C-alpha angles and dihedrals in degrees: 000000000000120000136176109235129185140255122193128240113204117207116233115231091248092055092047089055089065089060095044091048090050090050091050090051091052098245098111102052100142135080134264132202133214146069119342107269093341136100118208127224122180136255137189118248137178119217115210119169140331148221128238110245123210118223112253122203101239128138116234114239114258117257116263120257121272125032111004108185113013097038113185124218124249129188090266100037135041119227130226147178118259130178128201111240138168117219116203090330095314117119153326090250130161119251122194107246107228115181089181091063119075093196135062114235129198122219118235095244091057092045093051089048088056088052098262115160112197112237118231112272108247122228105244119191120221096033091168120146110277096009113149098231123161115215116201129212129033094330140096135211119233127198122201138154093275097051139281125307136184122238132181123243134211137194117244118194101195139004114189117207102179107272092007132067132197115202140191100013134165109210135181113245115230111225093169117041131129087209092156096229098327116133095217145318125286107211132190095269084076092049103051112141087006137114117226109207120190125189115184092187092058099031087233134148120189129187108194138157117287114268133197094216127075122245114260112271095015131118114223134218114197113220137150138256112243119221087253089062096250122127119237120191135183113263127187114224121173091344096309130101117235134172115262131194111221103227121180088179095062115089092194129025122254138200140189132247092256091062089048094055091042092058089048091053092049090053093249102105124182116242119232111229108169148308136279129200116250115212122184127204091270090056094251114144141209133171117252129193124243120210133185108233129209116251116325115201126185113168109307094345117096125176127181122198093016111181103228132171124243106228127168093198134168088242090080092053093047088054094044092244099114095108098047136055107280137175137198107219107217134185094274087077101030089050091065085077126080089231139337142206126210118198117206092185097054102021092237131146116207118194130189116201123216111248123231124225089274092057095251129113116263117258124250116309121227123215127190092353090150092065098237112184119222130194086352 
């Protein structure tokens, strides 16, 4: 079974200064969701078999002070979306909700608490990128932009998510993962036919049945559910409509080289401002490029000068978007709303804008409009 897993993008201190400067100038006054200093792109994985865990008697750590589930971003801390879950009777623990990941993954600490013992990693010849290699045993092969890697898997009998339950799952076990206290990743295979609702104001996450109607007070963007279970919506960038993956696991938005060329051809080129360090789940690194994009508009949210990362990732190929302009919509854009709902039954994204003192939504935000260069 194919699944889109995640690799992490660590912000360089210079790139982070762009965002902190924007906050200080009052142009980034909303919230973002995702992993702690990290943006997530997507990878292609193949799940093979699993092991049977034995439940260990171990108490989950208490949640940290402050917001627990819908955590806003501050200048010194990225926010994220977390859901309380119980895994085979262990919990509740918080899982990072990643709508750009089609499979649920268990963190090593939780896996060990359930009695999981990692098998030895086999030596597999021919580990070149994109090679079709079958790994036998309780392991899986993961492809990402930095190269293939092998990860163990485990069988999970039951994951409780409040009113809903996922049963009889085989999940990869994250040995590397700066999840900042999260016990694992809740992917879209656990959200099929559901609606994920997030309220920053109330620090509230809801997983409900899919609904055809929009929540009261929300603007809706009609998209589609890809066969992988991910949601793709139309996004306007530089005056053209492109397909965008809605990714609550990505701290910063990303785009592919085809979009970069298309913007240049339309006379609205993106401006290179610096570099970031890309880190995958195996801890391997590569330097990526950060560009300031022309106006990005999704429903009622409009952002000019958005810093976004150029990533030629396998996610675009897995989604059939490798030959067209494509975008990964991260929390830097979604966080401009007061709350949002993503429906995995209808493929719709619902956004609620924060109101000003006059009762009207705020105007477009501007990011990086002074052309600050980072990591140059």
